[in-house]
N, C-alpha and C positions, 0 to 999 in steps of 0.2 A: 504493500500500500504506500502510495507516494505521500510526501509531506503535506501537500495541499489537500489531498483526499482525506487525510486524517483530521482536518480542521472542520468540525461540525458547527455550522452557524448557530444552531439551537443552543449550544453550550454558551456562546457569547450572549445570546438573548436572555438565557436563564440567569446569567451572572450580572446582567445590567442593573436589576433592582438593588442588589447588594452593593454595587459600585456607587449607585446614587445615594443610598443610605449613608455610606461612609463619607461620600463627597459632601453631603450636607453638613455633617459633623465637622469635617475638616474646614468647610466653608465658614462655620462659626469661629473656628480657631483663626482663620484668615482675616476675619473682621478685626480681631485683636492685633494681628500683625499690621493691618492697614492703618490702624490708629497711630502706631509708632513709625512705621516705614514711610507712609505718605503724608499724614497730617503733621506729625512732629518732626519728621526728617531725622529719625533716631534709629540707628541699626541695632536693634535689641535682640541679643542671642539668649536672653533669659528663657524664652518660650520653650526651648528643648527641655528645660527642667520643670517649669511651671505646668506644662501639659501633663507630665508624669505625676506631679504633685496633686493636681486635680483628680486624676484617676485613683491614686493611692488613698487620698482622703475619702473619696466617695465609697470605695470598696470597703475600707476598714470601718467606717461609720455604719454602713449598711449591715455588715456582719455583726456589728455591736448592737443592732436593733434600732438604729436611728432611721426614721422615715426618709425615703429617698429624696424628696424635695428639700428637706432640711440638710441632708448630706451634700446636695448640690450647692446649696447656699454656703455651706462651710468651705466647699471646694473653691467657690468664687472668692471667698474671703482669703483663703490660702494663696490663691493667685495674686490677689491684691497685695498681700504682704510681700510676696516675691518681687513684684514690680516696685514696691515701695523701697525695698532694700537696694535694688539696682539704681533707682532714682537718687537715693541718698548717697550711694557710693560715687555717683557722677557729680551731683550738685554740691555736696558737703565736702567730699574728699578730693574733688577735682580729677577723678579717674576718667579717662576717655570712655565714650559710650560703648564701644565694642568690648573693651576690657572689663568694664563694670558688669555688662551682661554675662560675659564668660565667667567671671568670678562667682556671680550668683548661681549660674547654671551648675558650676562645679560643686558649690556648697549644697545645692539642692539634691545632688546625687546621694549624699550621706543623709540628708534630711529625709528623703523619700524612703531610704532603707530603714531608718528608725520608725517612720510612720507605719511601715509594713512589718514591723517586728523583726527587722534584719533578714527578711525573706526577699528573694529576688522577684517573686510574683505571688499574687494572691487571687484565688478563684472566687467567682461570684455566680452562683447557680441561678439561671433564669426560671427554673422550676420551683425554687424555694422562695424567691423574692419577686415581687411584682415590679419588674424593671420598666422604666419609661421607654427605653429602646433596647432591642435585643436582636441578635443574629437569628434567633428562632422565629421572630415575627417581623419580617423586613417591611411589610406594608405599613405596620404601625410605626416602625422606626422612621420611615420616610415622612409620615404624617406628623409625628411628634417633632422630629428634627426640623421639618419645614415650619412648624408653628413657632418653635424656638427662634429660628433664623428670622422669621417675619417680625416677631416681637422685638428682637434685638435691633433689627434695622430701623424699626419705628422709633425705638428709644434713642438710638445713636443719632438719627436724623433730628429728633427734637433737641437732644442735649447739645449737639454741636451748632445748633442755632441760637442757644442761649449765650449770655455774655461770657460766662466761664468757658463754654465750648469754643466760642470765637477767639478767646484769648489763647487757647491751646493751638488753634489753627494759625493764628497770627505769629505765635512763637516759632512754629515750624517754618513759616514763610520767611520771616526776617526777625532774628532775635534782637539785633541792635535797635531796629525801629520799634519793636514791641517794648523793649526796656525803656526806650526814650518816651514812650507813651504811658508809662507808669505800670506796665504789666510785670508782675513778679514771675520772671521766666523760670526760675528754679522751681517755684511752686507748680507751675503749669507742666513742667517736665515730669516731676514726680507724680502728679495727678494723672497724666496721660499714660505713664508707664504702669501705674497701678491699675488703671481702667483696662488697659490692653491685656495685662496678664490675668486680670480677673476673668475676662472673656475666654482666654486660653485655658484657665483652670476649669471653667464650665465645660468647655469642649472636651477636656481630658476626662472629666467625670462622665460625660455622655459616652465617650468612646470606651471607657472601662466597662460600662454597663453593656454596650453593644457587643463587645467581643467576649464578655464574660469573665474578665480578669484585669487586674492592674499589673504592670510590669515595670521594672526599674528602667528599662530601655525603651518604653513605649513612646517617649518623646524624642527619641534620637532622629534627627533629620526633620523635625517639625518645622523649623524655620524655613527650610528649603521648600517644603510642601506649601507652607503659608505664602511665601513669596511667589511660588508658581501660581497659586490660586489668584493672588492679587494681580499679577502681571497678565495672566491669561484673561481674567475678567475685564481688566482695563482695555486690553487690545481688542477683545471681542466687542465690548460696549462702544468703544470709539469707532470701530469699523461699521457697526450697525446704526448707531444713533448720531455719531459725530458730535456737533456742538450742542445737540439736545440732551446730551448725557449730563444730568445734574448730579448732585451729591447723593441723593437717595438712590438713584439708579446705579451709581457707582457701587454702592454697598450691595445692591442686589446682584450685580455682575461679579462682585468678589465671591459671593456664595456660589454663583454659577460656575466661577472659575474652579472652585474646589470640586464641584461635581464633574466638570469636564476633565480635570486632572485624573480623577479616579476612574472615569470611563476609559481614558487612555491607558491607565494601568491595567484595567480589565482586558483591553485589547491586546496589550503586550503579553499578558499571561495566557490569553486565548491562543495567541500565535506560538505558544510553547517556547518562548524565548527564555533564557536563563533569568530566573527571578533575582539572582544576585546582581544583575545588571540594571535593576530598577533605578538605582541612584544615578547611573550613567544616563539612562533615558530621561530621567527628571532634569538633569543638567542640560541635556540637549533641548528638551522642550522649553525650559526657561530661557535658554540662549536664543532660540528661534523667536519666541514671542518678544523678547527684549529687542531683538534686531529689527523686527517688523516696523515699529514706529520710526526708527532711525533711517531705514531704507526707504520708507515712504516719504520721509522728509527730504532725503537726498533726491528722490525722483521728482518731487514737486519743485525743488530748487533748480534742478537741472532743466526741467521743462520751462520754468519761468525764465531762466537765463537764455535758453534757446529762443523762446518767443520774443524776449527783449532784443536779442541780437538780430533776429529776423526783421523785427519792426524797425530797428535802427538802420539796417541795410536798405529796406524799402524806402525809408525817408531820405537816405543819402542818394539813392538812385533817382528819386523824384526830384530832389533839389538839383541834381546834375542835369536831368532832362530839361528842367526849367531854365 
């Protein structure tokens, strides 16, 4: 049997709902990455650790008998604390953004181990607990994940329209001008980092429920997936809507970027490519989507220069004939 004959399209169709469910959860995580990466212009690597923290807290509290909604609230709070630490390392101690995120991420590895009782992973049975999302009920997972994403998009849209939210956006656009206008940029940085990692912690809690366990390495590469979702969503949104792409729609397309990313992952697995190469394919996908706006800009500039040169030549020819 040939390689292409062994590829059953129905296997891909059956896997798509699971890819969508995971994509929505990672899209929620990407909303947190969007806050720091795009709005604050802060390269925050804390998310690799805070994602696992959210999962560990949710699982351990659920096993201890805490209701799942309450466990998710604590997961959000744990993410907020992680972002707070990164923000204080940067603003109070003057540590560069990337290094402050790395330091918190490294520290969270040990913190997560302590949360899980020094175990590398902890299982959470979907049969014993009434989980909000679960691999055993994908349709419910898509619905609940979509409701979470919609609610968060609405809240973020409202919040970043307030005075405080606009201060965060202004800080990301121009720190010097924001400071000159009386904005406490250190406070806005810490606030945005805490908010971002709170969203990441929530996504980690949802993912731990979905897959049925928390793992010390479940957040590894989360920043790459988050950036992939943000970039894919932005490029897709700008390609479809162009100048009509407002802030709310950008948030929607960020979540869609997470879904598209995991659909691509599903296609890679369906093609029976080596799963160990997923990180390589992720890097290629991100590089391609990063290059698209640049290449489109070069093409437009080249077309404009050509049109301008042609017009100048026609005018010179007309003047010569006159």
